[in-house]
PDB file as gemmi writes it, atoms N, CA and C in Angstrom:
CRYST1    1.000    1.000    1.000  90.00  90.00  90.00 P 1                      
ATOM      1  N   MET A   1      -5.051  -5.743  35.598  1.00  0.00           N  
ATOM      2  CA  MET A   1      -5.626  -6.968  34.933  1.00  0.00           C  
ATOM      3  C   MET A   1      -6.604  -6.572  33.931  1.00  0.00           C  
ATOM      4  N   ALA A   2      -6.582  -7.283  32.873  1.00  0.00           N  
ATOM      5  CA  ALA A   2      -7.691  -7.145  31.799  1.00  0.00           C  
ATOM      6  C   ALA A   2      -8.326  -8.558  31.602  1.00  0.00           C  
ATOM      7  N   THR A   3      -9.483  -8.460  31.069  1.00  0.00           N  
ATOM      8  CA  THR A   3     -10.290  -9.595  30.704  1.00  0.00           C  
ATOM      9  C   THR A   3     -10.443  -9.635  29.196  1.00  0.00           C  
ATOM     10  N   ILE A   4     -10.187 -10.743  28.653  1.00  0.00           N  
ATOM     11  CA  ILE A   4     -10.407 -11.026  27.163  1.00  0.00           C  
ATOM     12  C   ILE A   4     -11.510 -12.104  27.118  1.00  0.00           C  
ATOM     13  N   LYS A   5     -12.652 -11.644  26.447  1.00  0.00           N  
ATOM     14  CA  LYS A   5     -13.766 -12.543  26.219  1.00  0.00           C  
ATOM     15  C   LYS A   5     -13.828 -13.035  24.875  1.00  0.00           C  
ATOM     16  N   PHE A   6     -13.715 -14.385  24.495  1.00  0.00           N  
ATOM     17  CA  PHE A   6     -13.829 -14.836  23.123  1.00  0.00           C  
ATOM     18  C   PHE A   6     -15.277 -15.191  23.058  1.00  0.00           C  
ATOM     19  N   VAL A   7     -16.032 -14.485  22.283  1.00  0.00           N  
ATOM     20  CA  VAL A   7     -17.445 -14.520  22.203  1.00  0.00           C  
ATOM     21  C   VAL A   7     -17.980 -15.875  21.648  1.00  0.00           C  
ATOM     22  N   GLU A   8     -17.483 -16.233  20.415  1.00  0.00           N  
ATOM     23  CA  GLU A   8     -18.011 -17.530  19.875  1.00  0.00           C  
ATOM     24  C   GLU A   8     -17.612 -18.712  20.619  1.00  0.00           C  
ATOM     25  N   GLU A   9     -16.521 -18.695  21.333  1.00  0.00           N  
ATOM     26  CA  GLU A   9     -16.175 -19.819  22.172  1.00  0.00           C  
ATOM     27  C   GLU A   9     -16.623 -19.877  23.590  1.00  0.00           C  
ATOM     28  N   ASP A  10     -17.215 -18.756  23.956  1.00  0.00           N  
ATOM     29  CA  ASP A  10     -17.745 -18.601  25.288  1.00  0.00           C  
ATOM     30  C   ASP A  10     -16.766 -18.859  26.388  1.00  0.00           C  
ATOM     31  N   LYS A  11     -15.643 -18.248  26.158  1.00  0.00           N  
ATOM     32  CA  LYS A  11     -14.437 -18.341  27.065  1.00  0.00           C  
ATOM     33  C   LYS A  11     -13.916 -16.957  27.478  1.00  0.00           C  
ATOM     34  N   SER A  12     -13.537 -16.900  28.621  1.00  0.00           N  
ATOM     35  CA  SER A  12     -12.851 -15.622  29.136  1.00  0.00           C  
ATOM     36  C   SER A  12     -11.528 -15.935  29.805  1.00  0.00           C  
ATOM     37  N   THR A  13     -10.572 -15.049  29.728  1.00  0.00           N  
ATOM     38  CA  THR A  13      -9.302 -15.249  30.384  1.00  0.00           C  
ATOM     39  C   THR A  13      -8.831 -13.858  30.940  1.00  0.00           C  
ATOM     40  N   PHE A  14      -8.047 -13.916  31.957  1.00  0.00           N  
ATOM     41  CA  PHE A  14      -7.504 -12.680  32.626  1.00  0.00           C  
ATOM     42  C   PHE A  14      -6.088 -12.633  32.076  1.00  0.00           C  
ATOM     43  N   THR A  15      -5.631 -11.405  31.880  1.00  0.00           N  
ATOM     44  CA  THR A  15      -4.244 -11.135  31.467  1.00  0.00           C  
ATOM     45  C   THR A  15      -3.703  -9.912  31.966  1.00  0.00           C  
ATOM     46  N   MET A  16      -2.395  -9.807  32.001  1.00  0.00           N  
ATOM     47  CA  MET A  16      -1.776  -8.546  32.443  1.00  0.00           C  
ATOM     48  C   MET A  16      -1.924  -7.656  31.085  1.00  0.00           C  
ATOM     49  N   GLU A  17      -1.970  -6.270  31.393  1.00  0.00           N  
ATOM     50  CA  GLU A  17      -2.004  -5.300  30.323  1.00  0.00           C  
ATOM     51  C   GLU A  17      -0.813  -5.389  29.635  1.00  0.00           C  
ATOM     52  N   GLY A  18      -0.915  -5.255  28.238  1.00  0.00           N  
ATOM     53  CA  GLY A  18       0.184  -5.195  27.302  1.00  0.00           C  
ATOM     54  C   GLY A  18       0.340  -6.624  26.725  1.00  0.00           C  
ATOM     55  N   ALA A  19      -0.503  -7.576  27.137  1.00  0.00           N  
ATOM     56  CA  ALA A  19      -0.369  -8.891  26.484  1.00  0.00           C  
ATOM     57  C   ALA A  19      -0.768  -8.901  25.079  1.00  0.00           C  
ATOM     58  N   ASN A  20      -0.148  -9.805  24.282  1.00  0.00           N  
ATOM     59  CA  ASN A  20      -0.495 -10.109  22.790  1.00  0.00           C  
ATOM     60  C   ASN A  20      -1.658 -10.873  22.708  1.00  0.00           C  
ATOM     61  N   LEU A  21      -2.647 -10.409  21.870  1.00  0.00           N  
ATOM     62  CA  LEU A  21      -3.908 -11.102  21.798  1.00  0.00           C  
ATOM     63  C   LEU A  21      -3.829 -12.545  21.258  1.00  0.00           C  
ATOM     64  N   ARG A  22      -3.044 -12.617  20.095  1.00  0.00           N  
ATOM     65  CA  ARG A  22      -2.726 -13.869  19.548  1.00  0.00           C  
ATOM     66  C   ARG A  22      -2.174 -14.917  20.477  1.00  0.00           C  
ATOM     67  N   LEU A  23      -1.221 -14.571  21.276  1.00  0.00           N  
ATOM     68  CA  LEU A  23      -0.506 -15.384  22.172  1.00  0.00           C  
ATOM     69  C   LEU A  23      -1.503 -15.893  23.224  1.00  0.00           C  
ATOM     70  N   LYS A  24      -2.358 -14.909  23.819  1.00  0.00           N  
ATOM     71  CA  LYS A  24      -3.386 -15.315  24.862  1.00  0.00           C  
ATOM     72  C   LYS A  24      -4.390 -16.227  24.278  1.00  0.00           C  
ATOM     73  N   ALA A  25      -4.787 -16.028  23.129  1.00  0.00           N  
ATOM     74  CA  ALA A  25      -5.759 -16.953  22.370  1.00  0.00           C  
ATOM     75  C   ALA A  25      -5.180 -18.343  22.302  1.00  0.00           C  
ATOM     76  N   LEU A  26      -3.946 -18.462  21.830  1.00  0.00           N  
ATOM     77  CA  LEU A  26      -3.301 -19.847  21.673  1.00  0.00           C  
ATOM     78  C   LEU A  26      -3.116 -20.504  23.053  1.00  0.00           C  
ATOM     79  N   GLU A  27      -2.642 -19.673  24.127  1.00  0.00           N  
ATOM     80  CA  GLU A  27      -2.398 -20.261  25.398  1.00  0.00           C  
ATOM     81  C   GLU A  27      -3.710 -20.732  26.092  1.00  0.00           C  
ATOM     82  N   ASN A  28      -4.916 -20.276  25.677  1.00  0.00           N  
ATOM     83  CA  ASN A  28      -6.215 -20.666  26.210  1.00  0.00           C  
ATOM     84  C   ASN A  28      -6.962 -21.570  25.222  1.00  0.00           C  
ATOM     85  N   ASN A  29      -6.329 -22.123  24.251  1.00  0.00           N  
ATOM     86  CA  ASN A  29      -6.810 -23.147  23.228  1.00  0.00           C  
ATOM     87  C   ASN A  29      -7.947 -22.552  22.500  1.00  0.00           C  
ATOM     88  N   VAL A  30      -7.805 -21.254  22.224  1.00  0.00           N  
ATOM     89  CA  VAL A  30      -8.893 -20.603  21.300  1.00  0.00           C  
ATOM     90  C   VAL A  30      -8.300 -20.556  19.913  1.00  0.00           C  
ATOM     91  N   ASP A  31      -9.010 -21.266  19.036  1.00  0.00           N  
ATOM     92  CA  ASP A  31      -8.638 -21.437  17.621  1.00  0.00           C  
ATOM     93  C   ASP A  31      -8.895 -20.123  16.799  1.00  0.00           C  
ATOM     94  N   ILE A  32      -7.897 -19.393  16.515  1.00  0.00           N  
ATOM     95  CA  ILE A  32      -8.180 -18.070  15.728  1.00  0.00           C  
ATOM     96  C   ILE A  32      -7.944 -18.358  14.292  1.00  0.00           C  
ATOM     97  N   TYR A  33      -7.414 -19.458  13.826  1.00  0.00           N  
ATOM     98  CA  TYR A  33      -7.065 -19.750  12.489  1.00  0.00           C  
ATOM     99  C   TYR A  33      -8.261 -20.635  11.785  1.00  0.00           C  
ATOM    100  N   THR A  34      -8.450 -20.334  10.540  1.00  0.00           N  
ATOM    101  CA  THR A  34      -9.277 -21.249   9.684  1.00  0.00           C  
ATOM    102  C   THR A  34      -8.406 -22.336   9.366  1.00  0.00           C  
ATOM    103  N   ASN A  35      -8.944 -23.436   8.732  1.00  0.00           N  
ATOM    104  CA  ASN A  35      -8.131 -24.620   8.415  1.00  0.00           C  
ATOM    105  C   ASN A  35      -6.984 -24.281   7.591  1.00  0.00           C  
ATOM    106  N   TRP A  36      -7.161 -23.349   6.548  1.00  0.00           N  
ATOM    107  CA  TRP A  36      -5.979 -22.999   5.666  1.00  0.00           C  
ATOM    108  C   TRP A  36      -5.007 -22.203   6.476  1.00  0.00           C  
ATOM    109  N   GLY A  37      -5.503 -21.334   7.345  1.00  0.00           N  
ATOM    110  CA  GLY A  37      -4.668 -20.461   8.163  1.00  0.00           C  
ATOM    111  C   GLY A  37      -3.729 -21.328   9.142  1.00  0.00           C  
ATOM    112  N   LYS A  38      -4.270 -22.408   9.551  1.00  0.00           N  
ATOM    113  CA  LYS A  38      -3.379 -23.425  10.431  1.00  0.00           C  
ATOM    114  C   LYS A  38      -2.125 -23.792   9.698  1.00  0.00           C  
ATOM    115  N   LEU A  39      -2.282 -24.012   8.479  1.00  0.00           N  
ATOM    116  CA  LEU A  39      -1.094 -24.484   7.729  1.00  0.00           C  
ATOM    117  C   LEU A  39      -0.173 -23.384   7.098  1.00  0.00           C  
ATOM    118  N   THR A  40      -0.843 -22.192   6.979  1.00  0.00           N  
ATOM    119  CA  THR A  40       0.013 -21.093   6.244  1.00  0.00           C  
ATOM    120  C   THR A  40       0.107 -19.878   7.030  1.00  0.00           C  
ATOM    121  N   ASN A  41      -0.003 -19.880   8.339  1.00  0.00           N  
ATOM    122  CA  ASN A  41       0.137 -18.548   9.153  1.00  0.00           C  
ATOM    123  C   ASN A  41       1.670 -18.369   9.292  1.00  0.00           C  
ATOM    124  N   CYS A  42       1.996 -17.065   9.484  1.00  0.00           N  
ATOM    125  CA  CYS A  42       3.406 -16.587   9.583  1.00  0.00           C  
ATOM    126  C   CYS A  42       3.922 -16.581  10.916  1.00  0.00           C  
ATOM    127  N   GLY A  43       3.217 -17.175  11.963  1.00  0.00           N  
ATOM    128  CA  GLY A  43       3.710 -17.286  13.240  1.00  0.00           C  
ATOM    129  C   GLY A  43       3.722 -16.078  14.140  1.00  0.00           C  
ATOM    130  N   GLY A  44       2.866 -15.104  13.684  1.00  0.00           N  
ATOM    131  CA  GLY A  44       2.704 -13.932  14.588  1.00  0.00           C  
ATOM    132  C   GLY A  44       3.446 -12.680  14.106  1.00  0.00           C  
ATOM    133  N   TYR A  45       3.955 -12.551  12.895  1.00  0.00           N  
ATOM    134  CA  TYR A  45       4.659 -11.486  12.386  1.00  0.00           C  
ATOM    135  C   TYR A  45       3.976 -10.491  11.622  1.00  0.00           C  
ATOM    136  N   GLY A  46       2.629 -10.674  11.447  1.00  0.00           N  
ATOM    137  CA  GLY A  46       1.666  -9.736  10.732  1.00  0.00           C  
ATOM    138  C   GLY A  46       1.800  -9.846   9.239  1.00  0.00           C  
ATOM    139  N   GLN A  47       2.503 -10.725   8.695  1.00  0.00           N  
ATOM    140  CA  GLN A  47       2.755 -10.855   7.241  1.00  0.00           C  
ATOM    141  C   GLN A  47       1.744 -11.607   6.497  1.00  0.00           C  
ATOM    142  N   CYS A  48       0.914 -12.594   7.240  1.00  0.00           N  
ATOM    143  CA  CYS A  48      -0.106 -13.430   6.405  1.00  0.00           C  
ATOM    144  C   CYS A  48      -1.446 -12.905   6.440  1.00  0.00           C  
ATOM    145  N   GLY A  49      -1.806 -12.297   7.622  1.00  0.00           N  
ATOM    146  CA  GLY A  49      -3.264 -11.740   7.795  1.00  0.00           C  
ATOM    147  C   GLY A  49      -4.108 -12.983   8.221  1.00  0.00           C  
ATOM    148  N   LYS A  50      -3.668 -14.070   8.518  1.00  0.00           N  
ATOM    149  CA  LYS A  50      -4.576 -15.166   8.811  1.00  0.00           C  
ATOM    150  C   LYS A  50      -5.183 -15.214  10.199  1.00  0.00           C  
ATOM    151  N   CYS A  51      -4.718 -14.323  11.185  1.00  0.00           N  
ATOM    152  CA  CYS A  51      -5.140 -14.270  12.465  1.00  0.00           C  
ATOM    153  C   CYS A  51      -6.210 -13.101  12.667  1.00  0.00           C  
ATOM    154  N   LEU A  52      -6.992 -12.894  11.667  1.00  0.00           N  
ATOM    155  CA  LEU A  52      -8.038 -11.838  11.539  1.00  0.00           C  
ATOM    156  C   LEU A  52      -9.045 -12.075  12.720  1.00  0.00           C  
ATOM    157  N   ILE A  53      -9.404 -11.080  13.515  1.00  0.00           N  
ATOM    158  CA  ILE A  53     -10.407 -11.062  14.457  1.00  0.00           C  
ATOM    159  C   ILE A  53     -11.328  -9.882  14.308  1.00  0.00           C  
ATOM    160  N   GLU A  54     -12.438  -9.948  14.982  1.00  0.00           N  
ATOM    161  CA  GLU A  54     -13.292  -8.812  15.121  1.00  0.00           C  
ATOM    162  C   GLU A  54     -13.493  -8.377  16.471  1.00  0.00           C  
ATOM    163  N   ILE A  55     -13.235  -7.093  16.777  1.00  0.00           N  
ATOM    164  CA  ILE A  55     -13.423  -6.584  18.072  1.00  0.00           C  
ATOM    165  C   ILE A  55     -14.906  -6.193  18.234  1.00  0.00           C  
ATOM    166  N   VAL A  56     -15.557  -6.841  19.233  1.00  0.00           N  
ATOM    167  CA  VAL A  56     -16.958  -6.639  19.556  1.00  0.00           C  
ATOM    168  C   VAL A  56     -17.118  -5.475  20.427  1.00  0.00           C  
ATOM    169  N   ASP A  57     -16.260  -5.411  21.490  1.00  0.00           N  
ATOM    170  CA  ASP A  57     -16.345  -4.438  22.514  1.00  0.00           C  
ATOM    171  C   ASP A  57     -14.956  -4.247  23.097  1.00  0.00           C  
ATOM    172  N   GLY A  58     -14.633  -2.938  23.429  1.00  0.00           N  
ATOM    173  CA  GLY A  58     -13.414  -2.495  24.080  1.00  0.00           C  
ATOM    174  C   GLY A  58     -12.287  -2.163  23.070  1.00  0.00           C  
ATOM    175  N   MET A  59     -12.572  -1.708  21.878  1.00  0.00           N  
ATOM    176  CA  MET A  59     -11.604  -1.188  20.927  1.00  0.00           C  
ATOM    177  C   MET A  59     -10.671  -0.200  21.586  1.00  0.00           C  
ATOM    178  N   ASP A  60     -11.230   0.629  22.489  1.00  0.00           N  
ATOM    179  CA  ASP A  60     -10.357   1.725  23.115  1.00  0.00           C  
ATOM    180  C   ASP A  60      -9.219   1.124  24.037  1.00  0.00           C  
ATOM    181  N   ASN A  61      -9.537  -0.241  24.374  1.00  0.00           N  
ATOM    182  CA  ASN A  61      -8.597  -0.880  25.345  1.00  0.00           C  
ATOM    183  C   ASN A  61      -7.442  -1.592  24.688  1.00  0.00           C  
ATOM    184  N   LEU A  62      -7.278  -1.313  23.346  1.00  0.00           N  
ATOM    185  CA  LEU A  62      -6.245  -2.113  22.542  1.00  0.00           C  
ATOM    186  C   LEU A  62      -5.295  -1.072  22.137  1.00  0.00           C  
ATOM    187  N   SER A  63      -4.064  -1.640  21.716  1.00  0.00           N  
ATOM    188  CA  SER A  63      -2.962  -0.753  21.095  1.00  0.00           C  
ATOM    189  C   SER A  63      -3.554  -0.226  19.830  1.00  0.00           C  
ATOM    190  N   PRO A  64      -2.991   0.946  19.374  1.00  0.00           N  
ATOM    191  CA  PRO A  64      -3.293   1.423  18.026  1.00  0.00           C  
ATOM    192  C   PRO A  64      -2.959   0.501  16.925  1.00  0.00           C  
ATOM    193  N   LYS A  65      -3.547   0.501  15.834  1.00  0.00           N  
ATOM    194  CA  LYS A  65      -3.380  -0.277  14.635  1.00  0.00           C  
ATOM    195  C   LYS A  65      -1.911  -0.020  14.223  1.00  0.00           C  
ATOM    196  N   THR A  66      -1.142  -1.050  13.844  1.00  0.00           N  
ATOM    197  CA  THR A  66       0.231  -0.930  13.362  1.00  0.00           C  
ATOM    198  C   THR A  66       0.065  -0.522  11.888  1.00  0.00           C  
ATOM    199  N   ASP A  67       1.300  -0.126  11.332  1.00  0.00           N  
ATOM    200  CA  ASP A  67       1.310   0.166   9.967  1.00  0.00           C  
ATOM    201  C   ASP A  67       1.059  -1.163   9.041  1.00  0.00           C  
ATOM    202  N   VAL A  68       1.388  -2.308   9.627  1.00  0.00           N  
ATOM    203  CA  VAL A  68       1.137  -3.524   8.834  1.00  0.00           C  
ATOM    204  C   VAL A  68      -0.349  -3.826   8.926  1.00  0.00           C  
ATOM    205  N   GLU A  69      -1.066  -3.517   9.942  1.00  0.00           N  
ATOM    206  CA  GLU A  69      -2.551  -3.744   9.983  1.00  0.00           C  
ATOM    207  C   GLU A  69      -3.151  -2.685   9.068  1.00  0.00           C  
ATOM    208  N   ASN A  70      -2.758  -1.447   9.059  1.00  0.00           N  
ATOM    209  CA  ASN A  70      -3.231  -0.462   8.212  1.00  0.00           C  
ATOM    210  C   ASN A  70      -3.292  -0.848   6.816  1.00  0.00           C  
ATOM    211  N   ARG A  71      -2.144  -1.343   6.332  1.00  0.00           N  
ATOM    212  CA  ARG A  71      -1.970  -1.872   4.864  1.00  0.00           C  
ATOM    213  C   ARG A  71      -2.782  -3.165   4.692  1.00  0.00           C  
ATOM    214  N   ARG A  72      -2.640  -4.105   5.519  1.00  0.00           N  
ATOM    215  CA  ARG A  72      -3.346  -5.414   5.259  1.00  0.00           C  
ATOM    216  C   ARG A  72      -4.943  -5.266   5.447  1.00  0.00           C  
ATOM    217  N   LEU A  73      -5.437  -4.454   6.307  1.00  0.00           N  
ATOM    218  CA  LEU A  73      -6.756  -4.344   6.561  1.00  0.00           C  
ATOM    219  C   LEU A  73      -7.527  -3.143   5.964  1.00  0.00           C  
ATOM    220  N   ARG A  74      -6.932  -2.478   4.925  1.00  0.00           N  
ATOM    221  CA  ARG A  74      -7.387  -1.246   4.444  1.00  0.00           C  
ATOM    222  C   ARG A  74      -8.853  -1.400   3.879  1.00  0.00           C  
ATOM    223  N   LYS A  75      -9.181  -2.580   3.365  1.00  0.00           N  
ATOM    224  CA  LYS A  75     -10.689  -2.764   2.867  1.00  0.00           C  
ATOM    225  C   LYS A  75     -11.518  -3.473   3.765  1.00  0.00           C  
ATOM    226  N   LYS A  76     -11.114  -3.723   5.067  1.00  0.00           N  
ATOM    227  CA  LYS A  76     -11.930  -4.451   6.068  1.00  0.00           C  
ATOM    228  C   LYS A  76     -12.556  -3.395   7.042  1.00  0.00           C  
ATOM    229  N   PRO A  77     -13.703  -3.734   7.712  1.00  0.00           N  
ATOM    230  CA  PRO A  77     -14.255  -2.876   8.730  1.00  0.00           C  
ATOM    231  C   PRO A  77     -13.223  -2.450   9.758  1.00  0.00           C  
ATOM    232  N   GLU A  78     -13.523  -1.292  10.333  1.00  0.00           N  
ATOM    233  CA  GLU A  78     -12.530  -0.698  11.346  1.00  0.00           C  
ATOM    234  C   GLU A  78     -12.507  -1.724  12.568  1.00  0.00           C  
ATOM    235  N   SER A  79     -13.469  -2.525  12.915  1.00  0.00           N  
ATOM    236  CA  SER A  79     -13.568  -3.372  13.958  1.00  0.00           C  
ATOM    237  C   SER A  79     -12.753  -4.521  13.832  1.00  0.00           C  
ATOM    238  N   TYR A  80     -12.065  -4.726  12.665  1.00  0.00           N  
ATOM    239  CA  TYR A  80     -11.113  -5.871  12.446  1.00  0.00           C  
ATOM    240  C   TYR A  80      -9.739  -5.584  12.850  1.00  0.00           C  
ATOM    241  N   ARG A  81      -9.060  -6.570  13.394  1.00  0.00           N  
ATOM    242  CA  ARG A  81      -7.620  -6.393  13.795  1.00  0.00           C  
ATOM    243  C   ARG A  81      -6.934  -7.721  13.395  1.00  0.00           C  
ATOM    244  N   LEU A  82      -5.638  -7.664  13.411  1.00  0.00           N  
ATOM    245  CA  LEU A  82      -4.752  -8.801  13.489  1.00  0.00           C  
ATOM    246  C   LEU A  82      -4.403  -9.265  14.883  1.00  0.00           C  
ATOM    247  N   ALA A  83      -4.719 -10.352  15.275  1.00  0.00           N  
ATOM    248  CA  ALA A  83      -4.490 -10.788  16.710  1.00  0.00           C  
ATOM    249  C   ALA A  83      -3.005 -10.617  17.065  1.00  0.00           C  
ATOM    250  N   CYS A  84      -2.178 -10.950  16.155  1.00  0.00           N  
ATOM    251  CA  CYS A  84      -0.679 -10.929  16.348  1.00  0.00           C  
ATOM    252  C   CYS A  84      -0.184  -9.511  16.531  1.00  0.00           C  
ATOM    253  N   GLN A  85      -0.826  -8.480  16.092  1.00  0.00           N  
ATOM    254  CA  GLN A  85      -0.440  -7.140  16.112  1.00  0.00           C  
ATOM    255  C   GLN A  85      -1.084  -6.340  17.319  1.00  0.00           C  
ATOM    256  N   THR A  86      -2.026  -7.026  17.999  1.00  0.00           N  
ATOM    257  CA  THR A  86      -2.879  -6.327  19.049  1.00  0.00           C  
ATOM    258  C   THR A  86      -2.369  -6.598  20.478  1.00  0.00           C  
ATOM    259  N   LEU A  87      -2.132  -5.655  21.126  1.00  0.00           N  
ATOM    260  CA  LEU A  87      -1.885  -5.605  22.602  1.00  0.00           C  
ATOM    261  C   LEU A  87      -3.069  -5.283  23.375  1.00  0.00           C  
ATOM    262  N   VAL A  88      -3.331  -5.986  24.367  1.00  0.00           N  
ATOM    263  CA  VAL A  88      -4.598  -5.761  25.250  1.00  0.00           C  
ATOM    264  C   VAL A  88      -4.221  -4.856  26.481  1.00  0.00           C  
ATOM    265  N   ASN A  89      -4.901  -3.750  26.588  1.00  0.00           N  
ATOM    266  CA  ASN A  89      -4.647  -2.729  27.774  1.00  0.00           C  
ATOM    267  C   ASN A  89      -5.876  -2.618  28.628  1.00  0.00           C  
ATOM    268  N   GLY A  90      -6.907  -3.491  28.443  1.00  0.00           N  
ATOM    269  CA  GLY A  90      -8.076  -3.394  29.208  1.00  0.00           C  
ATOM    270  C   GLY A  90      -9.041  -4.465  28.757  1.00  0.00           C  
ATOM    271  N   ASP A  91     -10.331  -4.463  29.378  1.00  0.00           N  
ATOM    272  CA  ASP A  91     -11.248  -5.481  28.910  1.00  0.00           C  
ATOM    273  C   ASP A  91     -11.706  -5.440  27.509  1.00  0.00           C  
ATOM    274  N   VAL A  92     -11.775  -6.605  26.868  1.00  0.00           N  
ATOM    275  CA  VAL A  92     -12.111  -6.536  25.373  1.00  0.00           C  
ATOM    276  C   VAL A  92     -12.923  -7.949  25.148  1.00  0.00           C  
ATOM    277  N   SER A  93     -13.904  -7.770  24.131  1.00  0.00           N  
ATOM    278  CA  SER A  93     -14.689  -8.929  23.679  1.00  0.00           C  
ATOM    279  C   SER A  93     -14.221  -9.123  22.179  1.00  0.00           C  
ATOM    280  N   VAL A  94     -13.961 -10.413  21.830  1.00  0.00           N  
ATOM    281  CA  VAL A  94     -13.360 -10.667  20.481  1.00  0.00           C  
ATOM    282  C   VAL A  94     -14.263 -11.798  19.807  1.00  0.00           C  
ATOM    283  N   LYS A  95     -14.497 -11.622  18.461  1.00  0.00           N  
ATOM    284  CA  LYS A  95     -14.980 -12.728  17.660  1.00  0.00           C  
ATOM    285  C   LYS A  95     -13.807 -13.238  16.790  1.00  0.00           C  
ATOM    286  N   THR A  96     -13.656 -14.466  16.790  1.00  0.00           N  
ATOM    287  CA  THR A  96     -12.606 -15.217  15.973  1.00  0.00           C  
ATOM    288  C   THR A  96     -13.142 -15.581  14.670  1.00  0.00           C  
ATOM    289  N   LYS A  97     -12.247 -15.584  13.663  1.00  0.00           N  
ATOM    290  CA  LYS A  97     -12.687 -15.987  12.339  1.00  0.00           C  
ATOM    291  C   LYS A  97     -13.842 -15.218  11.703  1.00  0.00           C  
ATOM    292  N   PRO A  98     -13.844 -13.992  11.777  1.00  0.00           N  
ATOM    293  CA  PRO A  98     -15.002 -13.184  11.198  1.00  0.00           C  
ATOM    294  C   PRO A  98     -15.302 -13.423   9.773  1.00  0.00           C  
TER     295      PRO A  98                                                      
END                                                                             
């Protein structure tokens, strides 16, 4: 089991290892999208970049960045990920809408 802590929302959830971060956020009513992102997101395919999150702690407990993330986030800090492309393999703390 892994724990995902959503820092800004002061929420935590338990999940099985290998769970998709975007889906776990949505399942737990954690809003990862800005207002514009709610209308224009790609539904979790990594094409829009609207599910941008910042990893505060536990980067080592996540799947490696995908090619899609490497292209889309090339000018962003290393701590930024796309929630839809991120699999959780251990405890992690996340900031939404960085």
